[in-house]
N, C-alpha and C positions, 0 to 999 in steps of 0.2 A: 424076095423078102429075107432079111436076116433076122432070125429069132435068137433072142438073148435071154439068158437066165442068170441072175445075180444071186450070190450067196456069201455067207461069211460074216454078216452083221450080227450085232448083239449088244449087250449091256456091258460097258467097261467104265472103270473109274478114270477120272482125269489123270493124264500122264501115261495111261495104258496104251496098248496097241491092238490092232485088228488087221487081218488080211482078207480083203474082199476078192472074190473070183467072179468072172463072167465068162460063161461058156456060150459060144455062138454055134448055130447050126443053120442049115438051109441054103447057104451060099458059100462061095469061096472066101475064106476068112482073110487070107494073107494080104489081099489087095486093099483092105480097108484101113483108113485111119480110124482109131477108136478113142473114145473119151469116157471119163467118169463124170457124171453130173450128180448134184445133190439138191434136195428140196426140203427145207425146214418148214414147219407149219406156218402158214400165212405169208410165206415168201416165195419168190420165183425160183424156178429151177435153173441152177447155174452150173456151167462147166468148171470143174476144178482141176482136172488133169487130162492131158491128151497124149496119145502116143501114135506116131505115124506108122505106116506099114513097114517102114524100115527100122523102127525102134527109137526114133528121136522123140523126146518128151518135152512137154511144157506144163507149167503149173500156175494156177491162180496164186496171187500173192498171199492169200489167206492160208494156204497149205504148203507153200514152198518151203523146203527144208525139212518138212515133217512127213510128207506123203511121197511115195515112190510108185510110179506106174511101170508095169512091165508086161510083156506078152510072150506067149509060146505058140507060135503059129502052127506047129505040129499038133498041138492039142486044141486048137481053135479057142484059146483061152487068153483073157487079159486079167491082170491082177492089180490091185491097189493095196500096197502096204502102208498102213496108217500108224504112225508113231506119235508119241507126245500128244495124245488126243486131248482136246479141250471141250468143255460143255457146248461151245458154239459150233462144234463139228456135228452136233446132233442133227440128224436129217435122215431121210430116205435116200439111199444112194442107188443110182442107175448107171448102167453102161449103155452106150449107143455109138453109132457111127459119128464121125465128125466130118462135115456137118451132120447133125442128127437126122435120123429118119423118123417121121411121125408114125410109121407102121412098125417100128422095131423096138419100141419101149417095152421092157419087161416089167415084172412086178416090183422090182427094186428090192433092196434089203435094208432093214432099219438098223441104224447105228445110234445108240443112245449113250452119251457120256455124262455120267452123273455119279456123285458120291453117295 
């Protein structure tokens, strides 16, 4: 089992930025493709950013050009830099393997974008 702990969320005004971190433990991290998922109240949990074990990235259209996924395998950590935040980005953000593991969801970190 890969255990994941997300951090870095908070309250930010529209147009602002946040950097989320996800620290993995329990397994060899470098072999996994990782992703950031988000879930807004009343909505499904969606994958918004993916990073392969080799560092290649993909993004949902809703965040493309604004979010940047990166990883530091030596630190067992993945990051999500979020710029130009919009109110519709408000959600709980989670990291997980891609494809996701049902046993590896962390507590998530709340991102609220509001004036």
